[in-house]
N, C-alpha and C positions, 0 to 999 in steps of 0.2 A: 504492500501498501507506501504511496506518496502521501505522505504528509506536507508539499509544493519545496520552491525555491526559496533555502533559510539560508544558505551561505553564497559570498559571490567574494572569487578572489580577483586579487589586481595583480598582474606583476610589473616589478618600478625597477627604474633604473638605481637611486637613491633611497635608499629604504630612510634618513631623515628626511631627506624634503616631502617624500611622499606624505610622514606623518604627520609631519605639519601642517600640511594640506590638509589630510581627513581631520587632525584635530578643530581645523578650522570650519570645513563642509559640515561639519558631522555633531560640533561642539561638544564634544567628546573626548576625554583621555582612552587610552587603548588599555585594554585588561590584559593584553598579553603583549610584551616589546623583546624579543629576543632578534639575533642578527639573521634571522631565519624565517621569520616568522610578528607581525604587528599586527595584532590581530580587536577589532572595536563587536560590540555589542549594545543594539543602538533599536527598539521597538521591535526586541524578537530576532532582527536580524544580525548574522557575523559576518562582518564586513574583513578581511584578509589583506596585507599586503606579502607579495613574493617576493624575493629581489631573482630580477629574469632569468637568472645564472643557474637559477634552483627551478626555474616553470620551463623545462625544455620544450614542453608543447603547445603550451600556454602563448597565444598571438595577442593576446587582449580578455580582458575580464572572463572569469567563468565561474559559471554558474552551476551552483550543485543544488540536486535537488535529495532533500533527504528522504530514504526508507527504510521500511521493515525488515528486507532483504533482499539484500547489492548483490547475489550470487542470480535470482531470480529476476530481478531486473536489468541486471547487466544480458544476462541471457536474453531477455526480452528485446533489450535495443539491439541486438547486434543480429537477432533473427529478423526484426524491421529493415535491417541493411543498413545501421552503424561499426565502424569502425575499428576494434579498443584500440583507446591511446596509452593509455596508464592501466594494468592488470589491478586488477582486487588487491589491497595491501593497508597494514596497521599501521596511523600515525601517531600513536601512541592512546594509553588507556583502551583499547579494544576499539578506536572509531576507527571503521573501515571506509576507504574513497577510492573511487574509479573513477576512469574516465571515458571517455568514443568522444567519435567526430561522427555525427550525425549526416545525413545520405544528401545535405547540402553543402557539408563542410563546418558544421559551428561546432566547436565544442560542446561537449557535457558532463557535466558533474556529477555523480551517484555516490551519499556517503550514508552510513548506519551507523548510531552510537552506539556506544557498548553498552548492553543490557538488553 
């Protein structure tokens, strides 16, 4: 079951410059601030900044649809013609992510929280 798009990641060249811009744009301070990820939680939405060097398949913002069963959701996307960009992987704490390129070339992420 889909819980909708709740997370969007932005690949950035300069993490500190992007952080300053997003702090002002969102009128918020990050809830996570590390060299590999700066994250915000605003109105139930997770917004993350990642260095472009770590975002190999990201050519722009990447939306993540939150799902209950990431493997089943990935299978449905692939059956519908999507191509795998990133296999299912644990990014910490049991949170699983994967991404595909849809039939029109758009990147789509899927995310399953632990538990």
